[in-house]
N, C-alpha and C positions, 0 to 999 in steps of 0.2 A: 299440516300438511302430511298424512299419510303418504308412507313412498307405496307406491305400486309399480312394479317391473315386469318386463316382459319375460315371457319363459324362454325366448330365444333370442339371442342378438344376430345381427348380419355380421359375417367374419369379411371384412375388406382386405383383410393385410398379411392373409396367411402366407409366409415365405420361411421356412425353416431346413437351414441341413444340419442331418442327423450325422454325425462321424459315423457312428454306430449304431447298433440296437441298444446298446447300454450307455452313448456317449451323453455326452454331458450337451446341449445347446452350443451354438457356435455363434451364426452370420443368421440377424434377424431382420425383416422389413417391417418398417413401420410407416406409420402414414408420411411422413417426410424423407426417407431413407432408408439404407442399409446399414446396421452396424454390427460390428465384430467384437465380442465379447470375449472374456479369458477366464481361463480358470481362477478360483480364489486360491488366494494364498493362504489360506487359515484352514479351508474345509473341501475334504476331498467332494466330487461330486457337484459342485456348486459351483455354477457360472455368473461372472459380474459382470454388469454392461457401465462404463461408468463415462460421464460427460454426453447424457444425451439431450438435446436440445428439446424445450416442451413448447414453447413460447419464443416470438422474435425476439431478438438483442431490445429493451427497452429505452432507446436513446434518442436524440433528436426531438422530431416532433412525438414522438411514444414515451418520452419520459412524463410521469406522472397522466398516464393514458392506460385502460384496462390492457391486459396479455393478448398480444395478436398473434396470429397463427406461426406456426415454428417454419421458419424459411427450405423448402425441400432442395436436396442434394443429389446429384450423379455420384456413380460410384460406391466405395465401399467405406465407411468412416471405421477407425478403430477406438473402439469403448475402453481405454485403458484409463483415462485417467478425468478425475473429476472435473469439474467445470471448475473457472473461479469462483471466491466469495463474493457475494453482493457486497457493495461499498458499505462500510462501518470505520469507525475509528479503533486503532490500536490499542488495547489494554493494557497493564501492567502486568509485567512476568512476576510479578510478588502476589499476583491474585490467581486463586485455585481454578479460576475461571481465564486464565490466560490462553492467549491465541496464536501467539506468537506474528511471526511476518508473514500475515496470508496474501496471496495471490490477488487484488482486488480487483473489480471492473463491475460497470453498467452491464456490460454483457454477461447475465451470471444467470440467468432463468434456464437450468441445467438441473438435471435429476439422473440417480442410479437406479441400477434394477441387479436383485440379487434372488437367483432362482437355482433349486435344484432339478426343474424340471430336463427330462428327455425328449418331451416331446408337448406340442399345444393343446393336445387332447386331456393334460393332466388334470386341468381344471381346479388348482389349487386357492385357498384362502387369499388375500391380498392385503398386504398389511402398510400404508402410506404412511412415512413418519415427518412431521414437520418442527425442527429443530427450538430449543430455546431460544433466548440470549435477550431478555427486554423489549423482541421488534426491534431491536437497534444492532443487534450483532449477533455472531456465528455464520454455520452453514450446514449444508447436508453432505459433505466428506470427511467431516476426521473418521481416525479410527476406531473411536469410540460407537460409532454410529456405523461400521461395518456388518450388512446384514445378515453375513454369510452364516452364524452359527443358527440365528432364528430360521432363513431360510432350509436351512436341512433338517430343520423339524414339520416341514411341511406347507411352507406359505412361501408366495413371492412378496418380497420387502422391496417397497422402493424410498428411497431419502430425497429429499427437496430442497432448492435454495428457494428463498423469495426473497421480493426486494423489501429493506430495511429502513429503517429513520423514518429522515422527510422523505427518503425515495418511494420507501412503499407506505408510508402514513400520513404527509402533509394532505391537509384539508384547508383550504383556501375558497373566498367568493369567488375569485374570478374562476377557479377551476370546476365548481360545484355550476357556473353561470356556463362553461362550455361544455358540461356534459349534456347527454343527450338523456341521462336518467335524473337530474338536479343533484349528485352526489359529487364530492371528492373523498380521499383521505385513508380508502381502504384498498387501495393497487396490491398493498401485499398478501388480504386475504383474497383476493380476485385473483394474484397468481396462483395460490395453494387451491383454488377450484381449478385453474385450467389446470394444476394437474391431475386436478381426478377426472376432468373432461379428457387428458391423454389419457390417463389409466383406462378408462371406460372405451375407447376406439382401438388401442393398442394392447392391452394387457396379456390377450390370448396369445399371441406367441411367443409368450414367454412363459407359458402355462399358467396363465393366472385366470382367476373366474370372476368375472365382471359383475357378479352378483353377489358376491362377496367380497365388499368392499370395507375396511377397516381403516380409521383414521388414527392416529397417535402422537402425542404430542407432549412436551416438558415444559413448564414453566409458560414462556410467551407462546409457545407451540402448543400447551395445554388452553392458556387461553384461547389459539384461535381457533383449534378444533370443536371447541365449544361455540364461539362464534358462527363456525360453518353449520353447526347444528339449530341453527337460529336462521339459519339465510335461506331465502325461497330459490336461490339462485342452485344449491345443492341438494334441493330435491332428486330423489330417484341417484342420488350418485353414492351414497354412504349406506351402510349396511350396520356401523357397529363404530363407538369411540370410543376411543382410551385416554384420561385426561389425567395427565399425571402433575401434579400442580400446578393448577389450573386458576387465573385470579379473576375469569370472566363475570361470573353470575352477577356481580354488582357493579358493572358498566351501566354506565346513565351519560357520559358526554353526549353530546351532540353538536351538530352544527353550529345550531343558535346558540344552544349554551356554553359555548367555548369553542368549539374546535373553530370555526372561523377564525376568531380572534388571535388564536394561537398561529392561524396561519399567515394572518397579517404582520406580527409579531416577527415570526420567521424573515418572510419576505424582506423587511426590515432591517434584520441581521444581516441580509445580504446585502445591505446598501440600496435596495430598490423601492424608493419610496412613490412612485409613479401609482396612478390609479388604471382602471382599465384592461382591457384585454393587453396592452402590450407589459404589460408585470408579468405577463407566462414566457413572453417569447425572452424575456430579458432572463426569467431565470431559468428559462431550457438553454440559454445561451450559455450557462455560467460551466465551466469546467465541475468534473463530480468534486475534485479536492476540495474548493470552496462551499459546495452545501456540505460536505461534512464539517468542516470547519466552524461553520454556522451552527452545526448541530449541537457542537461543544460550548458555544457560548448563548446560543439563545436553548437549550435542553434537545430534545430528541428530533424537533419538529413537529411531533404528532405523534401519535399513537391510535390503538384501535378505536372507533367508535359508535354511535348509533347515526348511520348516514339517513337512514330512509329507504335503501336502496339495498346492498348488501345485507344490512341488517336493519330489519323495518323497524325494531322495537326493541326498549331494553330486555336481555336477555332472561332478567328473573321473568318481565311479566310474559313474554313469550311463552317461557315454560310453563309458568302457572296456569297460563290459557289454553295450551295444547298448540299453539301456533308454532312448530316448530318440527323437523324432521322425526318422525317416531322411529327412533332407534335407541338399543342396549348400550348402556354406557358402563364403564368399568372405569374409576376415578379412584383420587386420593392424594395425600401429600406426606411428608418426611417430619418426625418429631422436631428436627432443630432447623426447619428450615433457613431462617435468618442469620443463623451461627457460621452458613458458610457465606451467606451473601454480603452481612457484616461483617467480615472478620479483618478487615484491617480497620476497623472503625475503633478510632480512640476510645476512652471511657468518657461517660457523661456523668454529668451532677441530678442530683435526687430534682433538682430545678428544673434542668434540661427533661428529665423526663414526664415531670410535670404538663412541661408546654406542649410536648408529642401528646399526652393522652389528650388533653383539651382541645389540640388542633383535630384529632381523631375521635373523639367522641361526645364531645361537648359537652352539656351538662351530666352525663353518665361515668365525666372520668375517674370524680371520685370514688365512684364503685368500682371500675375497674382496679384502682389503683389498691384499693382494700382486698381485693380479690386476689393481687398477686404481691403481698407484702412480705413473704417470705423472700422472693424472687429479688424484690427491691433492697432487702435486705443487703442481701449476698452480693450483688452489684445491678445496681439503676441500668447498664447497657444490659447486660444480660437479661434483664426482665424487659427490655426495650425488644428484645428479641425474641424472646420468648410470647409476648404479646402480639407482636408482629405478625409473628407466625402463624399464632392460632387466626387471629383475625383476618388474616390473608390467605393462605394458600388453605390451610386445614379448615377452616370453617367455607370458604366457597366449593371446596371438594367435598363435605359431607352437604351442603344447600343443594347442590347439584343430582346427587344422589338421590337427597327427598324428594326435590321436583319431579325428578324422573318416575321414581317409585309410585307417587302421587297421580300420576297421570298414566299408569297400567303399564308403563314399560319395566322392564328388567334392571337393577341397577345393582353393581358389586362394589361396595368402597371398601378402601385401606389405610391400614396408618403403617407405614414405615419407620424404625424404630431401631434395626440397627446401625451402630455406627461402623461408617466405610472406614478404610483406609484413606487420609487427606493426600490428595496427588492433584498435577495438573491435568486435568481431565483430555485437554486438547493438545496436549503438546508431550507425545510420547517419549521424545528421544532426549526429554528433559522432566520426566513427572513426579521426579522428588522434590515436593513446593519447600519443603521445610531441613533437608537433609536429616531425618531423622527415621528414613526408610518406611515411610506411610504410617505413623503412629496414628489412631484414630481418637486426634484433639479435637474435633467440630461436631461432633455428636454425628447423628441421623442429618447429615447437611442437605442444601438444595443442591440436588443435581447428582447427588451420592448416590442413586439407583440405577444411574444409565449404564452402566458397563453389568451390572446385575441384567436390565431388562433385555439388553442385546445379547448376552451371554457370553461378555466380551472378555472375561476375567485372564485370561492368558493371553491376552494379547493388550492389553493398556491395564494400568496402575503396578501398584505395587503392594506388599505385607498381606496379600489375601492369606486365608485358613481358608482348612477343609470347608466349615460350616458356611461361609462365604458362596462357594463352589456350590453346594446343595443349596440353598437359596436362591441362587443364580438360575441351577437348573428347574426350582420351581416356578419361579416369575416367569421366566421365557416360556414353559409349557403353559402356565395358565394367559399367559399373553396371547401366544397361538393358538391354544383351546378357544379363547373367545373368540378369535376372527375367524377360525372354521366354523363354529355353532353360535356364537351370543352367549355362551358361557365358557366361564374358565374351567369349569370341574373336569377330571378326567381319571382313568385309572392311576392310581399310588400318588395322588395328590391329597393333598388336607384339603377336606371339606371346604367349599366356600361358599356360605348361605346366601342367597339374595339380598338385598338391604331392604330391612326392614324400621321405617321409623319411629315406631313404637318402641319396637325393641333397640335399636341404635346399635347391633352388633356390627362389627366391621374385622376383615382379616387381619391382622397382626403380622407384619414381614418381617420377622426377627427370627430368631432360632431358640428353638424350634419356631415353625411358623404354627398361631392358634388363630382361634376365634374368640373377641371378646367385645365387651360392652365398649363404645369407643373411649381410650384413655383419657380424653380431653372432653368429655362432655358435657360437665359442670360449666368450664369456661366456654365452651361453642353453645350450649344453652343459652347462657346470657348474653354471650354477643349476639346473637342470631336476636335473642328479643330486640336488645337495644338498635339493630337493623331494622326489623319490620316496625319497631317504631316511630322511625325516623322516616318512613317511605311515604 
């Protein structure tokens, strides 16, 4: 589905108060009302607008429905506080991913905008961020996602919440029957697409160009932007995609192959055993705390799937056959993803590792075990972490890049190998996780690149070194250049070649940044062959 965009767009809501010829934006009028922004605390010349509602609260009868339009208001609303996080369980303070005591609500469909524009005429590229967290946790407002430093480089930055867990991804036969599209389970992705529709209607007043929209996301957010690339609902809304540690290429769960069954089990975990449309009313009458409790007892209540409407087919097949939005892609992962994700896991035996390999690779388990024999001798748990990382985020990244290159668009693939300091990413007032000043004990761990991407080393984390700051400057420049032109390269930056599957050259994010054959090439070649043989 090739994107064709008009050369001009009708500008309906232009209303900007400029304090002086060189001042920042202050008040802006969007389609729902007028918001007052505030000067960034961290970067001079950048204005932040926090807590802008992009859709109606998805409560009551709107629970498990596509997002409805934001409710218009009169007067001026101060945009100085990010909206509450969507409902999710509280996680452990002992985790690098601890989020503390979040303010949580079903009324959570809010976004934040960061811009250094002084006029709506600036027409800067726009970067829309979707956070990670397994599609069960997280929000768009943490300090680590403050967009001020990226905005200073010449882009308008949008960060957004979307529904999570069972609220965002519950598939159920009764929800499918209720839907005009014969679909259920993709409300969180529909929220993200609604963010993109909001951007198209409103971003000009912030100095953004609606014809240059790049979406970027990490982990679950990286998976989601990949799914959006495969969605016909996003046609014409996206001009570039950056996937950080994505996992969508192998997505194959459908409504009939397990999605509906998971939904039935979830409603039973809620104590609802009736059948028919009455099930939905009972589920919608439950307080959100009970939904979250059931998520813990029955699993997440669902995750992204191939629903036939939002995502009409398996992402691999859509990409392979060119049935996706034709845009350039920048994608990659980190060398030690699971050393962060499983940093609280106890050691396992070799027998437990073998069981994991059989469940994951079937008849090819012995081949994988032999290939990682050195890691197994050192630690079965560490071996499992390396194998899971290679077969998951790293392989998904390279496969995505290969598919994009094959169908004729440009792909840029990276491999992040510099070990960042270890700290609580989302709790800046209690960042020191181990009381060691941020020692780099987890390698290049999952989410460790976030502060680098947002160029926020001066406002989050600890233990940063000059080499980290240089790497962060380079990565942030790559990201903004890509949003501006579809190509990360620019003056003074290490040259990053387009991905070519035959050469398998990728950009290594370390000190220094360099181009190299993929460091995990042999392992990925083996795992990709096993995956392709099993399709």
